[in-house]
C-alpha positions in Angstrom: -4.8 19.6 5.7 -3.1 19.7 9.1 -3.6 22.8 11.3 -0.9 24.0 13.6 -1.1 26.8 16.2 2.1 28.5 17.1 3.5 31.7 18.8 6.1 33.6 17.0 9.0 35.0 19.0 8.9 38.5 20.3 5.4 39.3 19.0 3.5 36.9 21.4 0.9 36.6 18.5 -0.8 33.3 17.9 -0.9 32.3 14.3 -2.8 29.4 12.7 -0.8 27.6 10.0 -2.4 25.2 7.6 -0.1 22.7 6.1 -1.3 20.6 3.1 -0.8 16.9 3.5 2.2 15.5 1.6 1.7 12.6 -0.8 4.0 10.0 -2.2 4.1 7.8 -5.3 5.0 4.2 -4.4 6.2 1.4 -6.7 6.3 -1.7 -4.5 8.2 -4.9 -4.8 6.8 -7.4 -7.3 7.0 -10.8 -5.5 5.0 -13.1 -7.7 2.1 -13.4 -10.1 -1.5 -14.2 -10.5 -2.5 -17.8 -10.0 -4.9 -19.9 -12.2 -7.9 -19.0 -10.0 -7.5 -15.3 -10.7 -10.5 -13.9 -12.7 -9.7 -10.8 -14.7 -12.1 -8.6 -16.6 -9.9 -7.3 -19.4 -12.5 -5.2 -21.0 -11.2 -2.2 -19.0 -7.8 -0.8 -18.4 -6.5 -1.4 -15.9 -8.2 -4.8 -15.8 -10.7 -5.3 -13.1 -9.9 -8.2 -10.7 -13.0 -10.2 -9.8 -11.2 -13.0 -7.9 -7.6 -13.0 -6.8 -5.2 -15.9 -6.3 -1.6 -14.6 -5.8 1.4 -16.9 -6.1 4.6 -15.9 -4.3 7.7 -16.7 -6.3 10.1 -14.8 -4.0 9.9 -12.1 -1.3 12.3 -9.5 -0.1 10.4 -8.7 3.1 8.3 -5.7 2.4 4.8 -5.3 4.0 3.4 -4.0 0.7 3.7 -5.8 -2.7 2.3 -5.4 -6.1 1.1 -7.4 -9.1 -0.4 -4.9 -11.5 -3.1 -3.8 -10.9 -3.3 -5.4 -7.4 -1.6 -4.6 -4.1 -1.3 -6.9 -1.1 -0.3 -6.0 2.4 0.4 -8.0 5.5 -2.5 -8.7 7.9 -0.6 -6.7 10.6 -0.4 -3.6 8.4 -4.1 -4.0 7.4 -5.0 -4.0 11.1 -2.8 -0.9 11.8 -4.3 1.0 8.8 -7.8 0.2 10.0 -7.1 1.2 13.6 -5.6 4.5 12.4 -8.7 5.2 10.3 -6.6 5.4 7.1 -8.9 6.1 4.1 -9.1 5.1 0.4 -9.1 1.3 0.6 -11.0 -1.8 1.4 -9.7 -5.3 2.3 -10.9 -8.2 0.0 -10.7 -11.9 0.2 -8.0 -13.6 -1.8 -6.0 -16.8 -1.9 -2.3 -16.5 -1.4 0.2 -19.4 -1.8 3.9 -20.0 -2.5 5.3 -21.8 -5.6 8.7 -22.6 -7.2 11.2 -21.1 -6.7 10.0 -19.6 -3.3 11.1 -22.4 -1.1 14.4 -22.8 -2.9 15.1 -19.1 -2.4 13.8 -18.9 1.2 14.1 -22.4 2.7 13.5 -21.3 6.3 11.3 -18.3 5.8 7.8 -18.2 7.2 5.7 -15.9 5.0 3.3 -13.6 6.9 -0.3 -13.6 6.0 -1.1 -11.2 3.1 -4.4 -9.7 2.2 -5.6 -7.9 -0.9 -5.9 -4.1 -0.4 -8.3 -2.8 -3.0 -7.5 0.9 -3.6 -10.7 3.0 -4.0 -9.7 6.4 -2.8 -9.0 9.6 -4.7 -5.3 10.3 -5.2 -4.1 13.3 -3.2 -7.3 13.5 -1.2 -7.6 10.1 0.4 -4.8 8.3 2.2 -4.6 5.7 -0.6 -5.4 6.4 -4.2 -4.4 5.6 -7.8 -3.2 8.1 -10.3 -1.9 7.1 -13.8 -1.9 3.5 -12.6 0.5 4.3 -9.8 -0.2 4.0 -6.0 -0.4 7.4 -4.2 -0.3 7.5 -0.4 -0.4 10.2 2.3 2.5 10.8 4.7 0.4 9.2 7.5 -0.1 6.0 5.4 3.5 5.9 4.3 4.7 6.2 7.9 2.6 3.1 8.9 3.9 1.1 5.9 7.5 2.1 6.7 7.1 1.1 10.3 6.3 -2.5 9.2 9.1 -2.7 6.5 9.2 -1.0 3.1 12.8 -1.3 2.1 12.4 -2.5 -1.5 9.8 0.0 -2.6 10.6 3.0 -4.8 9.2 6.1 -3.0 8.9 9.5 -4.6 7.4 12.6 -3.0 4.9 14.3 -5.3 
């Protein structure tokens, strides 16, 4: 909830307006797949990832990517989210590499460093959350993601 104080014209009365935070459902770009070193616990749905190796097969340039049920973000975005006290996630260690056909598709592209963002928040309460296996983010989190490049992600206000 964001609180605004404003004066209305002609009455000179101060009103306090509470505005509920807006949330968005994101369906990020899928840029690759799990590598052989990924350890999945498939006894639950979605599966629990115990160790992550992500293999890039291509990349369209977004700062947020997905490989169900995992999300990765660039290190730069991770730092910005942390500095802005965004809630509902933790950063986890992972191994990230490129494989065919990445270099053939992007011969001169230097891939930024990506980190695993483990979503732990409550959807529509935290800045990051999961609902029905979909990523839900607050407007504040979305603005940070967009500022770093989020051009191939489906975004729907909820």
